[in-house]
VEXVEX-406304 format. One line per 2 residues: number of its first residue (from 0); their letters; for each residue y, z, x of N, C-alpha, C, O, CB. Coordinates in Angstrom, 1 decimal. Glycine has a CB too. Layout:
# VEXVEX-406304
NUM) A) Y:Z:X:Y:Z:X:Y:Z:X:Y:Z:X:Y:Z:X  ... $
***
This chain:
# VEXVEX-406304
0) XX) -1.5:0.1:0.9:0.1:0.0:-0.1:1.3:0.1:1.2:1.4:0.7:2.3:0.4:2.0:-1.5  2.1:-0.8:0.6:3.6:-0.9:1.5:4.4:-0.1:0.8:5.0:-0.2:-0.3:4.4:-2.5:1.4 $
2) XX) 4.6:1.0:1.7:6.1:1.6:1.4:7.3:1.2:2.2:7.4:0.7:3.4:6.1:3.1:1.6  8.3:1.6:1.4:9.8:1.3:2.5:9.9:2.3:3.3:9.4:3.4:2.9:11.4:1.1:1.8 $
4) XX) 10.6:2.2:4.5:11.2:3.4:6.0:11.2:4.7:4.8:10.4:5.6:4.7:13.4:3.0:6.9  12.2:4.5:4.3:13.2:5.7:3.0:11.5:6.3:2.4:11.6:7.5:2.2:14.6:4.6:1.0 $
6) XX) 10.7:6.0:2.3:9.4:6.2:1.2:8.4:7.0:2.3:7.8:8.0:2.3:8.6:4.3:0.5  8.4:6.2:3.1:7.4:7.0:4.5:8.0:8.0:4.8:7.2:8.9:4.9:7.2:6.2:6.0 $
8) XX) 9.2:8.2:5.1:10.1:9.1:5.6:9.7:10.5:4.7:9.4:11.6:5.2:11.6:8.4:5.5  9.9:9.9:3.1:9.9:11.3:2.6:8.7:11.6:2.4:8.5:12.7:2.9:10.6:11.6:1.4 $
10) XX) 7.3:10.8:1.7:6.1:11.3:2.0:6.0:11.9:3.3:5.9:13.1:3.1:5.1:10.4:1.9  6.0:11.7:4.2:5.9:12.4:5.8:6.3:14.1:5.4:5.5:15.0:5.5:7.3:11.5:7.2 $
12) XX) 7.3:14.2:4.9:8.0:15.4:4.9:7.2:16.2:3.7:6.6:17.2:4.0:9.8:15.3:4.7  7.1:15.9:2.9:6.1:16.4:1.6:5.0:16.5:2.4:4.8:17.7:2.7:5.8:15.3:0.2 $
14) XX) 4.2:15.7:2.9:3.0:15.9:3.6:2.9:17.1:4.4:2.0:17.9:4.2:2.8:14.9:4.4  3.8:17.2:5.3:4.1:18.5:6.0:4.9:19.7:5.6:5.2:20.8:6.2:4.6:18.2:7.0 $
16) XX) 5.2:19.2:4.5:6.0:20.7:3.9:5.8:20.5:2.3:6.7:20.2:1.6:7.9:20.9:4.2  4.5:20.8:1.6:4.3:20.8:0.3:5.3:21.8:-0.1:5.6:22.9:0.4:2.8:21.0:-0.1 $
18) XX) 5.7:21.1:-1.5:6.5:22.3:-2.3:8.0:21.8:-2.0:8.9:21.9:-2.9:6.2:24.1:-1.5  8.2:21.3:-1.2:9.4:21.0:-1.0:10.3:20.6:-2.3:9.8:20.1:-3.3:9.3:20.0:0.0 $
20) XX) 11.7:21.0:-2.3:12.4:20.4:-3.3:13.3:19.3:-2.8:13.9:19.6:-1.7:13.0:21.4:-4.0  13.6:18.1:-3.4:14.7:17.1:-3.1:15.6:17.3:-2.7:16.0:16.5:-1.9:15.1:16.5:-3.7 $
22) XX) 16.5:18.6:-3.2:17.9:18.6:-2.6:17.4:19.1:-0.6:18.2:18.7:0.4:19.1:20.0:-3.7  16.3:19.8:-0.4:15.7:20.0:0.7:16.0:18.2:1.9:16.7:18.0:2.8:14.0:20.6:0.2 $
24) XX) 15.0:17.4:1.2:14.8:16.5:1.5:15.5:15.9:1.8:15.4:15.4:2.9:14.2:16.2:1.1  16.9:15.5:0.9:18.2:15.1:0.8:19.1:15.5:2.2:19.4:14.6:3.0:18.9:15.7:-0.4 $
26) XX) 19.5:17.0:2.5:19.9:17.6:4.0:18.8:17.1:5.0:19.3:17.0:6.1:19.9:19.6:4.1  17.9:16.9:5.0:16.9:16.8:6.4:17.5:14.9:6.4:17.8:14.3:7.5:14.4:17.2:5.8 $
28) XX) 17.5:14.5:5.5:17.3:12.6:5.7:18.8:12.5:5.6:19.1:11.4:5.9:16.2:11.5:4.2  20.1:13.4:5.1:21.8:12.9:5.3:20.9:11.8:4.3:20.4:11.0:5.0:22.8:12.3:7.3 $
30) XX) 20.5:11.6:3.0:20.8:10.9:2.3:21.2:11.4:0.5:20.6:12.3:0.0:19.9:10.2:2.6  22.0:10.8:0.0:21.8:11.3:-1.7:21.0:11.5:-2.1:20.0:10.8:-1.9:21.9:10.8:-2.6 $
32) XX) 21.0:12.9:-3.0:19.8:13.3:-3.7:19.4:12.5:-5.2:18.3:12.4:-5.7:20.0:14.9:-3.9  20.3:12.0:-5.5:19.9:10.6:-6.3:18.9:9.7:-5.5:17.9:9.4:-6.2:21.3:9.7:-6.4 $
34) XX) 19.0:9.3:-4.6:18.2:8.4:-3.9:16.9:9.1:-3.5:15.8:8.5:-3.6:18.9:7.8:-2.6  17.0:9.9:-3.3:15.9:10.9:-2.7:15.3:10.9:-4.3:14.1:10.7:-4.3:16.5:12.6:-1.7 $
36) XX) 15.7:11.0:-5.3:15.1:11.5:-6.9:14.7:10.0:-7.3:13.6:10.0:-7.8:16.6:12.3:-8.3  15.2:9.0:-7.2:14.4:7.9:-7.1:13.2:7.2:-6.4:12.3:6.4:-6.8:15.1:7.5:-6.9 $
38) XX) 13.6:7.8:-5.0:12.4:7.5:-4.0:11.2:8.5:-4.8:10.2:7.8:-5.0:12.9:8.0:-2.1  11.1:9.7:-5.2:10.4:10.3:-5.3:9.6:9.8:-6.6:8.4:9.8:-6.6:10.8:11.3:-5.0 $
40) XX) 10.2:9.5:-7.6:9.5:8.4:-8.7:8.8:7.0:-8.2:7.8:6.5:-8.5:10.6:7.9:-9.8  9.5:6.6:-7.4:8.4:5.1:-6.8:7.3:5.7:-6.1:6.2:5.1:-6.2:9.2:3.9:-5.4 $
42) XX) 7.3:7.2:-5.3:6.0:7.4:-5.1:5.2:8.0:-6.1:4.0:7.8:-6.2:5.9:8.1:-4.1  5.8:8.9:-7.0:5.1:9.4:-8.2:4.2:8.1:-9.2:3.1:8.3:-9.6:6.3:10.2:-9.3 $
44) XX) 4.9:7.0:-9.4:4.8:5.8:-9.8:3.3:5.0:-9.3:2.4:4.5:-10.0:6.1:5.2:-9.3  3.4:5.1:-8.2:2.5:5.0:-6.8:0.8:5.7:-6.9:-0.3:5.4:-6.8:3.6:6.0:-5.3 $
46) XX) 1.6:6.8:-7.3:0.1:7.8:-7.3:0.0:8.1:-5.9:-1.1:7.9:-5.3:-1.6:7.0:-7.8  1.1:8.7:-5.3:1.2:9.2:-3.9:1.3:10.3:-4.1:0.5:10.9:-3.5:2.1:8.7:-2.9 $
48) XX) 2.3:11.3:-5.0:2.2:12.4:-5.0:2.5:13.0:-6.3:2.9:12.2:-7.1:2.8:12.8:-4.0  2.6:14.4:-6.6:2.4:14.7:-8.3:4.0:16.2:-8.1:4.5:17.0:-7.3:0.0:15.6:-9.0 $
50) XX) 4.1:15.7:-9.2:5.4:16.8:-9.6:4.8:17.9:-10.6:4.2:17.8:-11.6:6.8:16.0:-10.4  5.5:19.5:-9.7:5.3:20.6:-10.1:6.5:21.1:-10.7:7.6:20.9:-10.2:4.8:21.3:-9.4 $
52) XX) 6.3:21.9:-11.6:7.2:22.6:-12.1:8.1:21.8:-12.8:8.1:20.5:-12.7:7.8:23.4:-11.2  9.4:22.7:-13.6:10.1:21.8:-14.5:12.2:22.1:-13.7:12.6:22.8:-12.8:9.6:22.5:-16.7 $
54) XX) 12.6:21.3:-14.6:14.1:21.6:-14.1:14.3:21.9:-13.2:13.3:21.7:-12.5:14.8:22.5:-14.5  15.7:22.6:-12.4:15.6:23.0:-11.6:14.4:23.7:-10.4:14.8:24.3:-9.4:16.3:23.3:-11.9 $
56) XX) 13.5:23.7:-10.7:12.3:24.3:-9.8:11.5:23.3:-9.9:10.3:23.6:-9.9:11.7:25.7:-10.3  11.8:22.1:-9.8:10.5:21.1:-9.3:10.7:20.9:-7.9:11.6:20.9:-7.1:10.3:19.6:-10.1 $
58) XX) 9.3:20.6:-7.7:8.9:20.4:-6.4:7.7:19.1:-6.5:7.4:18.7:-7.6:8.4:22.0:-5.7  7.1:18.7:-5.3:6.6:17.5:-5.2:5.3:17.9:-4.1:5.5:18.8:-3.3:7.6:16.3:-4.6 $
60) XX) 4.3:17.4:-4.1:3.6:17.3:-3.2:2.6:16.3:-3.1:2.5:15.6:-4.1:3.2:18.4:-3.2  1.9:16.0:-2.1:1.1:14.9:-2.0:-0.3:15.2:-2.9:-0.8:16.3:-3.1:0.8:14.6:-0.4 $
62) X) -0.8:13.8:-3.3:-1.9:13.7:-4.5:-3.4:14.2:-3.8:-4.4:14.2:-4.5:-2.0:12.1:-5.2 $
***
């Protein structure tokens, strides 16, 4: 499966730090939070990550 550079970067961060939140990833990669959330959605739709929690407590882990 082909992943973009940003998708790969985010996937690797989630892999190394399960249950990380989008704001933390946005800070680590210095990219806007909405961009991180869009990429989360793409990775989720590809079946690579799963979402846990709801609202402000959402975190992501590798499937």
